N, C-alpha and C positions, 0 to 999 in steps of 0.2 A: 432730593431725598434718595439715598442709595439703599436698595433692598437686596438682601442676600436670598437668592432663589434656590440655593442648594444647602439647606440645613444639614447638619451632620448625618442624620439618619435617612435623609431623603433619597439618596441613590439606591440604597438597599430596598427601601419601600417601593420605589419606582420599578426596580427590576422585578420584584415579586408581582406587582400589579400588571406589568406587561406580560409576564409569563402566564398569569391567570387569564388575562384577556385573550391571548393566543390559544390557550387550551379551550376556553369557552367557544371561540370562533370555530375551532376544529370540531368540537363536539356538536355544535349546532349544525354543521354541514355534514355530519355523519362520518367524519374522519376520526379514526381512533388515534389520537395523538399521544396516547399513554395516559394512564390515570394520574390524577393529582398526587396520589400517594407515591408515584415513582418519579415525580418531577424533581429536577435538579434543585438543590438548595445549598445555601451556605449559612453558617451561623453568623449572627450579628456580633460585632466586636466593639469594644471600648478600649481605648489606650490612654494611659495617663502616666505621668512621671513624678517622682519625688526627688529630693536632692541626691539620694543614693541609688534609686532603682527606676526601672520602667516596668509598668504593669499592663498586661493585656488580659482582658476578660472576654470570654466567648460564651454565648448562649448555646449550650449543647444538651438540652433535655432529651432523654431517651437514648443518648449515645453511651454505649458501654465504654468505660475507660480503657479496656483492653484493645479497643479499635483505634484509640487516639495515638497519634505520632506527632511529636513536636521537634522541630529542628531550627537551628540558627546558623546562618551563613552571613558573616559580616554583620550588618545591622538589619537583616531581613529575618523575620520570624515566620515560619511556615507551620500551619496546623493542618493535619490530615486526620480523617476519621470516617466512620460509617455509622449511620443510623439504620438499623436493620428492621425490616418490616416484620410484623407479627406473623407467625405461621398461620395459614388458613385452617380454620376449624370447621368441621362439619356441623351443620345446624345453625350457622350464622348467615344472615342475609344482610349485607352492607347496603345502606341506603344513601350514605353521604360520607365522603372521605376527603379531608383537607390536609391531613398529616403528610409531611414529605419524608421520604426515605431515600437512602442511597449514600454513596461515598461523596465526600467533599474534600476540597483542598482550599485553604485560605492563607494568603500571605499578607504581611503588613511590614512596612518599613518603619523601624523603630526610630524615635526622635533623637537618640543620642548613641554614641559608641558604647557597646555593651560587652561584658565578659561572658563568652559562651560557656564557661565553666561555672558561672555563678547563676544557675537557673533553678528555680523551684516551681513545681506545678501541683495543683490540687483541684479536685472537683467537689462542689457542695451545692446541693439543690439545683442541679442542672446548669451550673455556671462553672466553667473551667477558668481558673486564675493562674496565669503564668507570670512570675516575678523574676526579672532579670537584673542582676547587679550592673551598674554602670562601670565602665573602665575608669581608672583613677583620674585620667586626664579629662574626663567628661564631668567629674564631680566638681561642684563649685568649691572654691577654697577662699578663705578670708585672707586678704593681704594686709599685713600690719604696716601702718604708716609710721615712719620714724621722724622724729624732729631733730633738726641740727642746730 
């Protein structure tokens, strides 16, 4: 019986857990390793394709769309952005912070040749959706069979 020990979301989850473990170890030993709020983070991604497009969805709650940058080189899509920390307000005493802030860059190799001029992006409810048109040679085409 063969078992897949790396489900799709596992590497990102493992990375977050390792980062949290290291931060906890540093804090327990009196070392200021930086707050969890300033910890590095990257948005989780999902990638799927249709016969005409490749779609990338990224979880970017709290990221202002003006900080987002999307670029395509060949079949590689790169997302960059920044989730800015709330400005400190007098009179607030923070007791627990798990939210991550800071700049991120995330790249993904797309599963098919794409047209960099055929890209649409939108955000809704904290999800960035990037839809890229496939190049004509990457789109499936039906071959008609003739009889003789």
